[in-house]
N, C-alpha and C positions, 0 to 999 in steps of 0.2 A: 587713804586720801580724805579729805574734808571738803564738804561743798557747804557754801555760805549763801544764803539767800536773803536778800535786804528787802523792807517794806517801811512803807510809811513817809515816803518823802512827797513832795508838792509845794504849792504855791502859797505864801502867807503873807499877812503884811507886817510890816515893821512892829515890832513890840508884841507878836504874835508867839504861838509855840506849837510845835510839832513833836512827835515820838516816831523815832525810828526802831525799827526791830531788826534784829540778824538772827536766825535760823540757822543753825547747824546740823548738818548730818554726816554720815558716815564714821568714821573713826574718832569721836569727839572725845574717846578716853585719853585720846594724844594731845588734847589741846591745854595747854600752859596758860595762854591769855589771849582775850579776845578784845578787839576795840573797834574803833573808827579813826578812820583819816579822812580827810577831804582835798579836792584839788579844784581849784578855780582857775578858769581860763588865762593862760599865760603865767600862771604861778605855779611853784613847786607843791608836791603833797606835803602836807602838814599833820601833825599829829591833832588828832580833837581829844579822843579820852581811851584809855584802857582799863581792862579790870581783869586781875588774875583769877585763877581757880580757886583760889583762897582768899578772893573778895577784896583785894588789896586795888585800889584806882588811881589813877594819873591821869591829869588834864593839861590838856595844853594852854598857854597863858592866855590866849584870846578868848578862852571859853569859861575860865575858872568863875564859878558864881552865878553862871547862867545855865551850863550844863549839868547833867548828872547822869551817868552811866550805871547800870544795875544788871542783876542777873535774875532770871527766873529761877524761883528757889526750888519749885516744884520739877520742872521739865530740867533746868540746869543744862539745856543745848540752847537758849534762847538770850540773848543779851539786849537791852534795850538802850537808847539814848533819848533823853527828855531833854528837848531844847526850848528854853523859856526866852523871853526877851531879845527874841531874833532880831538882828541889823542885816543892812542890805550887805555887808560884806561878810555875812556868813553863806552868801549864794555859792554854791559849789556842787560838784558831785561828790559824795559821801559814800564812802566804801568800808565793807566790813572786812576785818584782818583776823586772822587766827594766828597764833603763833605756838608750833607744836613742843613738846618736850625734847625733839630732835634737834629744834632751832630751824624748821622749816616753817615758811609763811605759806599762808593760804589768802587768797583774795575773792570776795564776793565781785559781782559785776557793776555795783554802783548803782547809787540812785539820786536822782536830782533832787536837792533843795534850791529853791529860790524865794527870796524876801523882798518885796518889792509894792509899792502902794499902787 
């Protein structure tokens, strides 16, 4: 089993920045890829960014150039999402996801990010 705990959300003005953290515990050696998805009211869940255990990252089109995903090089169980130049349309619940080597998905509880003046 893998447990995921998100932190760092909140309210920010347009153009501002936030950094989200996702801390994994449990059978973290089974994790192949960790990332973030988001879901806004009335919309489908969409990819934000993912990063593999080997450091290969992937981004959704709407966040490319503004968001950066990274791993904690020391602890290796924490993944960060640096979000810059935030827009009102980035408002959503952000969910941390971990994909295991056996293709099982794990999800955090989600954290609210609101971008508003």
